[in-house]
DOFIKE-612691 format. One record per residue (C-alpha): x, y, z; chain; residue number from 1; residue in three letters. Coordinates in steps of 0.25 Angstrom, whole numbers, plus 5000, padded with zeros to 4 digits. Example, Ala and Ser with C-alpha at 12.3 -4.5 7.8 and 13.67 -1.06 7.14 Angstrom:
BEGIN
<<5049 4982 5031> A 1 ALA>
<<5055 4996 5029> A 2 SER>
REM end
This chain:
BEGIN
<<5300 4595 4874> A 1 MET>
<<5291 4583 4873> A 2 ARG>
<<5291 4576 4859> A 3 GLU>
<<5277 4571 4855> A 4 LEU>
<<5271 4564 4843> A 5 LYS>
<<5257 4566 4838> A 6 ALA>
<<5248 4562 4827> A 7 ASP>
<<5242 4576 4827> A 8 ILE>
<<5247 4589 4834> A 9 ALA>
<<5236 4600 4835> A 10 VAL>
<<5240 4615 4837> A 11 ILE>
<<5228 4622 4843> A 12 GLY>
<<5217 4617 4852> A 13 ALA>
<<5205 4625 4846> A 14 GLY>
<<5193 4619 4838> A 15 SER>
<<5201 4613 4827> A 16 GLY>
<<5213 4608 4835> A 17 GLY>
<<5205 4602 4845> A 18 LEU>
<<5196 4595 4835> A 19 SER>
<<5208 4589 4828> A 20 VAL>
<<5214 4585 4841> A 21 ALA>
<<5202 4578 4847> A 22 ALA>
<<5199 4571 4834> A 23 GLY>
<<5213 4566 4832> A 24 ALA>
<<5214 4562 4847> A 25 ALA>
<<5201 4554 4847> A 26 GLN>
<<5206 4547 4834> A 27 LEU>
<<5218 4542 4842> A 28 GLY>
<<5229 4551 4837> A 29 LEU>
<<5240 4557 4845> A 30 LYS>
<<5236 4572 4846> A 31 VAL>
<<5244 4584 4852> A 32 VAL>
<<5236 4597 4853> A 33 LEU>
<<5243 4610 4856> A 34 PHE>
<<5236 4622 4861> A 35 GLU>
<<5243 4634 4868> A 36 LYS>
<<5230 4642 4872> A 37 HIS>
<<5216 4637 4876> A 38 GLU>
<<5211 4624 4872> A 39 MET>
<<5199 4626 4863> A 40 GLY>
<<5205 4637 4855> A 41 GLY>
<<5199 4650 4851> A 42 ASP>
<<5185 4644 4849> A 43 CYS>
<<5183 4640 4864> A 44 LEU>
<<5191 4651 4871> A 45 ASN>
<<5189 4663 4862> A 46 TYR>
<<5180 4661 4851> A 47 GLY>
<<5167 4653 4848> A 48 CYS>
<<5164 4649 4862> A 49 VAL>
<<5166 4662 4870> A 50 PRO>
<<5160 4670 4859> A 51 SER>
<<5147 4662 4859> A 52 LYS>
<<5147 4662 4874> A 53 ALA>
<<5148 4677 4873> A 54 LEU>
<<5137 4678 4862> A 55 ILE>
<<5128 4670 4870> A 56 SER>
<<5129 4680 4882> A 57 ALA>
<<5126 4691 4872> A 58 GLY>
<<5114 4683 4867> A 59 LYS>
<<5109 4682 4881> A 60 ALA>
<<5109 4697 4883> A 61 ALA>
<<5103 4700 4870> A 62 HIS>
<<5092 4690 4872> A 63 ALA>
<<5088 4697 4885> A 64 ALA>
<<5088 4710 4878> A 65 ARG>
<<5079 4704 4867> A 66 ALA>
<<5070 4697 4876> A 67 ALA>
<<5059 4707 4875> A 68 ALA>
<<5055 4703 4861> A 69 LYS>
<<5050 4690 4867> A 70 PHE>
<<5042 4697 4877> A 71 GLY>
<<5052 4694 4888> A 72 VAL>
<<5057 4705 4897> A 73 SER>
<<5071 4704 4903> A 74 VAL>
<<5080 4714 4910> A 75 ALA>
<<5092 4720 4901> A 76 ALA>
<<5103 4710 4902> A 77 PRO>
<<5115 4713 4911> A 78 VAL>
<<5128 4708 4905> A 79 VAL>
<<5139 4703 4915> A 80 ASP>
<<5151 4702 4906> A 81 TRP>
<<5159 4694 4917> A 82 GLN>
<<5148 4684 4917> A 83 ALA>
<<5147 4683 4901> A 84 VAL>
<<5162 4680 4901> A 85 LYS>
<<5160 4669 4912> A 86 ALA>
<<5149 4663 4902> A 87 HIS>
<<5159 4664 4891> A 88 VAL>
<<5170 4657 4899> A 89 ARG>
<<5160 4646 4904> A 90 SER>
<<5157 4643 4890> A 91 VAL>
<<5171 4641 4886> A 92 ILE>
<<5174 4633 4899> A 93 GLU>
<<5162 4624 4896> A 94 THR>
<<5167 4620 4882> A 95 ILE>
<<5182 4620 4885> A 96 ALA>
<<5183 4606 4891> A 97 PRO>
<<5180 4601 4876> A 98 VAL>
<<5192 4608 4872> A 99 ASP>
<<5201 4606 4884> A 100 SER>
<<5215 4600 4885> A 101 GLN>
<<5210 4589 4894> A 102 GLU>
<<5200 4585 4884> A 103 ARG>
<<5210 4584 4873> A 104 PHE>
<<5220 4577 4882> A 105 GLU>
<<5209 4567 4885> A 106 GLY>
<<5207 4564 4870> A 107 LEU>
<<5222 4561 4869> A 108 GLY>
<<5228 4574 4864> A 109 CYS>
<<5241 4579 4870> A 110 ASN>
<<5237 4594 4872> A 111 VAL>
<<5249 4604 4873> A 112 ILE>
<<5246 4618 4878> A 113 ARG>
<<5257 4625 4871> A 114 GLU>
<<5260 4633 4859> A 115 HIS>
<<5263 4623 4847> A 116 ALA>
<<5272 4626 4835> A 117 ARG>
<<5278 4618 4823> A 118 PHE>
<<5292 4613 4824> A 119 ALA>
<<5292 4606 4811> A 120 ASP>
<<5282 4600 4801> A 121 ARG>
<<5276 4590 4810> A 122 ASN>
<<5281 4594 4824> A 123 THR>
<<5274 4604 4834> A 124 ILE>
<<5281 4609 4846> A 125 GLU>
<<5277 4617 4859> A 126 SER>
<<5284 4621 4871> A 127 GLU>
<<5284 4607 4877> A 128 SER>
<<5281 4597 4866> A 129 VAL>
<<5285 4594 4852> A 130 ARG>
<<5275 4586 4844> A 131 VAL>
<<5278 4578 4831> A 132 LYS>
<<5264 4576 4824> A 133 ALA>
<<5259 4569 4812> A 134 ARG>
<<5249 4580 4810> A 135 ARG>
<<5248 4594 4815> A 136 ILE>
<<5236 4602 4816> A 137 VAL>
<<5236 4617 4817> A 138 ILE>
<<5224 4622 4824> A 139 ALA>
<<5228 4635 4830> A 140 THR>
<<5216 4643 4827> A 141 GLY>
<<5215 4658 4825> A 142 SER>
<<5215 4672 4832> A 143 ARG>
<<5209 4686 4830> A 144 ALA>
<<5215 4694 4819> A 145 VAL>
<<5219 4708 4824> A 146 ILE>
<<5218 4717 4812> A 147 PRO>
<<5229 4727 4810> A 148 PRO>
<<5222 4739 4815> A 149 VAL>
<<5231 4750 4820> A 150 PRO>
<<5231 4750 4835> A 151 GLY>
<<5223 4737 4837> A 152 LEU>
<<5235 4728 4841> A 153 ALA>
<<5237 4738 4853> A 154 GLN>
<<5223 4739 4857> A 155 ALA>
<<5216 4730 4868> A 156 PRO>
<<5208 4722 4857> A 157 TYR>
<<5201 4709 4860> A 158 LEU>
<<5199 4697 4851> A 159 THR>
<<5190 4684 4853> A 160 ASN>
<<5201 4679 4862> A 161 GLU>
<<5200 4690 4872> A 162 THR>
<<5186 4696 4871> A 163 ILE>
<<5179 4686 4880> A 164 PHE>
<<5188 4689 4892> A 165 SER>
<<5187 4704 4893> A 166 ILE>
<<5184 4710 4906> A 167 GLU>
<<5172 4719 4903> A 168 ALA>
<<5161 4719 4893> A 169 LEU>
<<5165 4729 4882> A 170 PRO>
<<5158 4742 4882> A 171 THR>
<<5162 4744 4867> A 172 HIS>
<<5167 4732 4859> A 173 LEU>
<<5173 4735 4846> A 174 VAL>
<<5175 4723 4837> A 175 ILE>
<<5184 4723 4825> A 176 LEU>
<<5177 4713 4815> A 177 GLY>
<<5163 4709 4812> A 178 ALA>
<<5165 4694 4809> A 179 GLY>
<<5158 4684 4817> A 180 PRO>
<<5167 4686 4830> A 181 ILE>
<<5165 4701 4830> A 182 GLY>
<<5150 4700 4827> A 183 MET>
<<5147 4689 4837> A 184 GLU>
<<5155 4696 4849> A 185 LEU>
<<5150 4710 4845> A 186 GLY>
<<5136 4706 4846> A 187 GLN>
<<5139 4698 4859> A 188 ALA>
<<5145 4710 4866> A 189 PHE>
<<5135 4719 4861> A 190 ARG>
<<5124 4710 4867> A 191 ARG>
<<5132 4710 4880> A 192 LEU>
<<5132 4725 4881> A 193 GLY>
<<5144 4730 4874> A 194 SER>
<<5144 4741 4863> A 195 MET>
<<5150 4734 4851> A 196 VAL>
<<5156 4739 4838> A 197 THR>
<<5161 4729 4827> A 198 ILE>
<<5170 4735 4816> A 199 ILE>
<<5170 4727 4803> A 200 GLU>
<<5178 4732 4790> A 201 PRO>
<<5169 4723 4781> A 202 ALA>
<<5155 4718 4784> A 203 ARG>
<<5152 4710 4797> A 204 ALA>
<<5152 4695 4796> A 205 LEU>
<<5158 4696 4782> A 206 ALA>
<<5159 4681 4779> A 207 ARG>
<<5144 4679 4782> A 208 SER>
<<5133 4681 4773> A 209 ASP>
<<5131 4696 4771> A 210 GLU>
<<5116 4695 4774> A 211 GLU>
<<5118 4687 4787> A 212 ALA>
<<5130 4696 4791> A 213 ALA>
<<5121 4709 4789> A 214 ALA>
<<5110 4702 4798> A 215 LEU>
<<5120 4700 4809> A 216 ALA>
<<5126 4714 4808> A 217 VAL>
<<5112 4720 4809> A 218 HIS>
<<5109 4712 4821> A 219 ALA>
<<5121 4716 4828> A 220 LEU>
<<5119 4731 4825> A 221 ARG>
<<5105 4730 4830> A 222 ALA>
<<5111 4725 4843> A 223 GLU>
<<5120 4737 4844> A 224 GLY>
<<5133 4732 4838> A 225 VAL>
<<5140 4742 4830> A 226 ASP>
<<5145 4735 4817> A 227 ILE>
<<5154 4743 4808> A 228 ARG>
<<5155 4736 4795> A 229 GLU>
<<5165 4742 4785> A 230 GLY>
<<5172 4749 4796> A 231 TRP>
<<5187 4747 4799> A 232 LYS>
<<5196 4749 4812> A 233 VAL>
<<5207 4758 4808> A 234 SER>
<<5214 4760 4822> A 235 ALA>
<<5213 4755 4836> A 236 VAL>
<<5218 4764 4848> A 237 ASN>
<<5216 4756 4861> A 238 GLY>
<<5201 4754 4861> A 239 LEU>
<<5198 4765 4851> A 240 ALA>
<<5194 4759 4837> A 241 VAL>
<<5195 4768 4825> A 242 THR>
<<5185 4764 4814> A 243 LEU>
<<5185 4768 4799> A 244 ASN>
<<5171 4767 4793> A 245 GLY>
<<5167 4763 4778> A 246 PRO>
<<5164 4778 4775> A 247 LYS>
<<5177 4783 4781> A 248 GLY>
<<5172 4785 4795> A 249 GLU>
<<5181 4785 4807> A 250 THR>
<<5177 4781 4821> A 251 GLU>
<<5183 4778 4834> A 252 VAL>
<<5177 4768 4843> A 253 LEU>
<<5181 4767 4858> A 254 THR>
<<5180 4752 4862> A 255 ALA>
<<5180 4745 4875> A 256 SER>
<<5185 4733 4868> A 257 HIS>
<<5190 4729 4854> A 258 ILE>
<<5187 4715 4849> A 259 LEU>
<<5195 4711 4836> A 260 VAL>
<<5187 4701 4828> A 261 ALA>
<<5193 4704 4814> A 262 ALA>
<<5196 4689 4810> A 263 GLY>
<<5205 4678 4814> A 264 ARG>
<<5218 4672 4810> A 265 ALA>
<<5225 4659 4812> A 266 PRO>
<<5234 4657 4823> A 267 VAL>
<<5247 4651 4817> A 268 LEU>
<<5258 4659 4823> A 269 GLU>
<<5268 4652 4832> A 270 GLY>
<<5266 4638 4825> A 271 LEU>
<<5279 4639 4817> A 272 ASN>
<<5271 4634 4805> A 273 LEU>
<<5284 4636 4796> A 274 GLU>
<<5291 4625 4803> A 275 ALA>
<<5280 4615 4799> A 276 ALA>
<<5279 4621 4785> A 277 GLY>
<<5265 4624 4787> A 278 VAL>
<<5260 4636 4777> A 279 ALA>
<<5251 4646 4783> A 280 TYR>
<<5247 4661 4782> A 281 ASP>
<<5239 4671 4790> A 282 ALA>
<<5227 4664 4786> A 283 LYS>
<<5231 4650 4792> A 284 GLY>
<<5238 4637 4789> A 285 VAL>
<<5238 4633 4774> A 286 HIS>
<<5230 4620 4773> A 287 VAL>
<<5225 4611 4763> A 288 LYS>
<<5210 4609 4762> A 289 ALA>
<<5211 4597 4772> A 290 ASN>
<<5218 4607 4782> A 291 LEU>
<<5232 4601 4780> A 292 ARG>
<<5243 4611 4779> A 293 SER>
<<5247 4614 4765> A 294 ALA>
<<5262 4613 4768> A 295 THR>
<<5263 4603 4779> A 296 ASN>
<<5255 4590 4778> A 297 PRO>
<<5257 4587 4793> A 298 ARG>
<<5250 4600 4797> A 299 VAL>
<<5235 4603 4797> A 300 TRP>
<<5227 4615 4801> A 301 ALA>
<<5213 4617 4806> A 302 VAL>
<<5204 4628 4811> A 303 GLY>
<<5208 4643 4810> A 304 ASP>
<<5222 4640 4808> A 305 ALA>
<<5219 4636 4794> A 306 THR>
<<5212 4650 4792> A 307 GLY>
<<5200 4643 4786> A 308 LYS>
<<5186 4646 4792> A 309 ALA>
<<5190 4651 4806> A 310 LEU>
<<5179 4644 4813> A 311 LEU>
<<5179 4634 4825> A 312 THR>
<<5170 4624 4817> A 313 HIS>
<<5179 4626 4805> A 314 ALA>
<<5191 4621 4814> A 315 ALA>
<<5183 4609 4819> A 316 GLY>
<<5180 4606 4804> A 317 TRP>
<<5195 4607 4801> A 318 HIS>
<<5198 4597 4812> A 319 ALA>
<<5188 4587 4806> A 320 SER>
<<5195 4590 4792> A 321 VAL>
<<5209 4587 4798> A 322 PHE>
<<5204 4574 4805> A 323 VAL>
<<5197 4569 4792> A 324 ARG>
<<5210 4572 4784> A 325 ASN>
<<5221 4569 4793> A 326 ALA>
<<5216 4558 4802> A 327 LEU>
<<5206 4551 4792> A 328 PHE>
<<5213 4554 4779> A 329 LYS>
<<5200 4559 4774> A 330 ALA>
<<5198 4571 4764> A 331 ARG>
<<5192 4583 4771> A 332 SER>
<<5194 4598 4768> A 333 THR>
<<5191 4610 4777> A 334 PHE>
<<5181 4616 4767> A 335 ASP>
<<5174 4603 4765> A 336 ALA>
<<5162 4608 4772> A 337 LEU>
<<5155 4622 4773> A 338 PRO>
<<5159 4630 4785> A 339 MET>
<<5149 4637 4793> A 340 PRO>
<<5151 4650 4800> A 341 ALA>
<<5143 4658 4810> A 342 VAL>
<<5143 4671 4816> A 343 ALA>
<<5137 4670 4830> A 344 TYR>
<<5131 4684 4831> A 345 CYS>
<<5116 4686 4832> A 346 ASP>
<<5111 4683 4822> A 347 PRO>
<<5121 4672 4819> A 348 GLU>
<<5126 4672 4805> A 349 VAL>
<<5130 4658 4799> A 350 ALA>
<<5136 4654 4786> A 351 GLN>
<<5140 4642 4778> A 352 ILE>
<<5145 4641 4764> A 353 GLY>
<<5144 4652 4755> A 354 LEU>
<<5136 4665 4758> A 355 THR>
<<5126 4670 4748> A 356 GLU>
<<5136 4680 4743> A 357 ALA>
<<5147 4670 4742> A 358 GLU>
<<5138 4660 4735> A 359 ALA>
<<5133 4670 4724> A 360 LYS>
<<5148 4675 4722> A 361 THR>
<<5152 4660 4720> A 362 LYS>
<<5140 4654 4713> A 363 HIS>
<<5133 4666 4707> A 364 GLY>
<<5119 4664 4702> A 365 ASP>
<<5118 4649 4706> A 366 THR>
<<5116 4653 4720> A 367 VAL>
<<5103 4652 4727> A 368 ARG>
<<5100 4658 4741> A 369 VAL>
<<5088 4653 4750> A 370 ALA>
<<5085 4661 4763> A 371 ARG>
<<5076 4661 4775> A 372 TRP>
<<5074 4671 4786> A 373 SER>
<<5073 4668 4801> A 374 PHE>
<<5061 4678 4800> A 375 GLU>
<<5054 4666 4794> A 376 GLU>
<<5059 4656 4804> A 377 ASN>
<<5049 4653 4815> A 378 ASP>
<<5059 4650 4826> A 379 ARG>
<<5066 4663 4823> A 380 ALA>
<<5053 4671 4824> A 381 VAL>
<<5049 4664 4837> A 382 ALA>
<<5063 4668 4843> A 383 GLU>
<<5062 4682 4837> A 384 ALA>
<<5075 4680 4830> A 385 SER>
<<5072 4681 4816> A 386 THR>
<<5085 4688 4811> A 387 GLU>
<<5092 4680 4800> A 388 GLY>
<<5090 4671 4789> A 389 PHE>
<<5096 4658 4782> A 390 ALA>
<<5101 4657 4768> A 391 LYS>
<<5106 4646 4760> A 392 ILE>
<<5114 4648 4747> A 393 VAL>
<<5114 4637 4736> A 394 THR>
<<5118 4635 4722> A 395 ASP>
<<5106 4633 4712> A 396 LYS>
<<5106 4618 4715> A 397 ALA>
<<5104 4619 4730> A 398 GLY>
<<5118 4617 4734> A 399 LYS>
<<5121 4625 4747> A 400 ILE>
<<5132 4635 4746> A 401 LEU>
<<5130 4642 4759> A 402 GLY>
<<5121 4646 4770> A 403 ALA>
<<5119 4658 4779> A 404 THR>
<<5110 4658 4792> A 405 VAL>
<<5109 4671 4800> A 406 ALA>
<<5101 4671 4812> A 407 GLY>
<<5100 4665 4826> A 408 GLU>
<<5106 4651 4826> A 409 GLY>
<<5112 4653 4812> A 410 ALA>
<<5124 4645 4816> A 411 GLY>
<<5116 4632 4820> A 412 ASP>
<<5107 4634 4808> A 413 ILE>
<<5118 4635 4797> A 414 ILE>
<<5122 4621 4801> A 415 GLN>
<<5110 4615 4793> A 416 ILE>
<<5116 4621 4781> A 417 VAL>
<<5130 4616 4784> A 418 GLY>
<<5125 4602 4785> A 419 LEU>
<<5119 4603 4772> A 420 ALA>
<<5131 4609 4765> A 421 MET>
<<5141 4600 4772> A 422 SER>
<<5134 4588 4766> A 423 ASN>
<<5131 4593 4752> A 424 GLY>
<<5116 4595 4754> A 425 LEU>
<<5109 4605 4745> A 426 LYS>
<<5098 4614 4750> A 427 ILE>
<<5087 4604 4748> A 428 ARG>
<<5092 4596 4760> A 429 ALA>
<<5089 4608 4769> A 430 LEU>
<<5074 4607 4765> A 431 THR>
<<5074 4592 4768> A 432 ASN>
<<5073 4593 4783> A 433 MET>
<<5063 4595 4793> A 434 ILE>
<<5067 4607 4802> A 435 ALA>
<<5061 4608 4816> A 436 PRO>
<<5052 4620 4818> A 437 TYR>
<<5054 4630 4823> A 438 PRO>
<<5069 4631 4821> A 439 THR>
<<5078 4641 4816> A 440 ARG>
<<5085 4630 4808> A 441 GLY>
<<5073 4628 4800> A 442 GLU>
<<5077 4641 4792> A 443 ILE>
<<5087 4632 4784> A 444 ILE>
<<5076 4623 4779> A 445 LYS>
<<5068 4636 4775> A 446 ARG>
<<5080 4641 4767> A 447 VAL>
<<5081 4628 4760> A 448 ALA>
<<5067 4628 4757> A 449 GLY>
<<5067 4642 4752> A 450 GLN>
<<5078 4638 4742> A 451 TRP>
<<5067 4629 4735> A 452 TYR>
<<5056 4639 4735> A 453 VAL>
<<5059 4644 4720> A 454 PRO>
<<5058 4629 4715> A 455 LEU>
<<5047 4624 4724> A 456 LEU>
<<5037 4635 4721> A 457 PHE>
<<5041 4637 4706> A 458 SER>
<<5031 4636 4695> A 459 GLY>
<<5037 4622 4691> A 460 ARG>
<<5035 4617 4705> A 461 THR>
<<5021 4622 4706> A 462 LYS>
<<5018 4615 4692> A 463 ALA>
<<5023 4602 4697> A 464 LEU>
<<5015 4603 4710> A 465 VAL>
<<5003 4606 4702> A 466 GLY>
<<5005 4594 4693> A 467 ALA>
<<5008 4585 4705> A 468 LEU>
<<4995 4589 4711> A 469 GLN>
<<4987 4583 4699> A 470 ARG>
<<4993 4569 4701> A 471 LEU>
<<4984 4560 4709> A 472 PRO>
REM end
């Protein structure tokens, strides 16, 4: 077994691990990077990239069906599932070189394609190497949670790791879970021609603003997706799924495919964290606000391994926090900036900071809400895509507490508010810009302007304007 020394050893080559490795290597540090599966991790191979490629294929089919509203007649779309899969693979292959072993070796990293585990508090070992490192970063990501439903473990279920490689397009896809993954893939497969049923024991998109989530549910149902909110799966027998409804109903669905999208959990098994004295539980590694292990100062964790904001861009931010703290001795915390989240169904649902309900629970009557609809956005009208709205939640002084955008392009539009919140700007800053016309992003300036309507057109303001008019 080879003996190596490193400044930093990284376990996991997903978004967080790759960002840590790239940053440290380019700063001249000696980096050893372990990855036993595919470079790029879940996001590139089984998550964000393939799902958005599939969503784009579904969107193309939907656009053909909806073309008549623009006065354009086209034949009904014909979906070639093998060609759709080829599109998904080509997208992954196009992006893969950025995350490849060759690129990171070119940056100076020693890439070990083996399972890594702790030997002691500062040593990592794999099949062929033993690495003593000054700092060790756990970036092992997460995987789909398989709920303890009787018969499910024995059923031929799918997860995000297997859904993109199935041989045939599902005739009836039953999805367990109406979070972002379930809603996104459910709509995509429906648009490609599958019958889709989504089972959710609570409400769909439960972490999103309730009004925005309801808009997405309505849109998917209008396209033919059967969303069962308040229903539970009580048993699975092969591809037969037994449901119990909120009023005591029982129904058995026969699926061609079952997709489990009921949440995610950190991947920590096999790391031998006990040997390193690293505390953890089912939710992730126990870390301080700076992402350093709560029990071993040589160890850090980033991304889904921490159990905090299981999002690709969160992992990238965590890597930045690590570099700032560990390498530049700065003080940065994982919660220093508001974390946006987007469900990429159509309409998209984007959220940053507190939802309206959360803000009112936390701040009571001091909360103010401004809102604007895409029905009053000229670009949305021109594109015949007026579903949705934007709302900004503030305190009475105009400090932005959160924002929701629901509609086409919501994930891009929410970034304007994210910039303001991350830099401590109040809602007034969003009025003090010139938005190009006609754009969907103009809606943020409209919402901010709406916040000032009660003040701008008050009796006191009218009196002031009247008095000013009498001046020469």
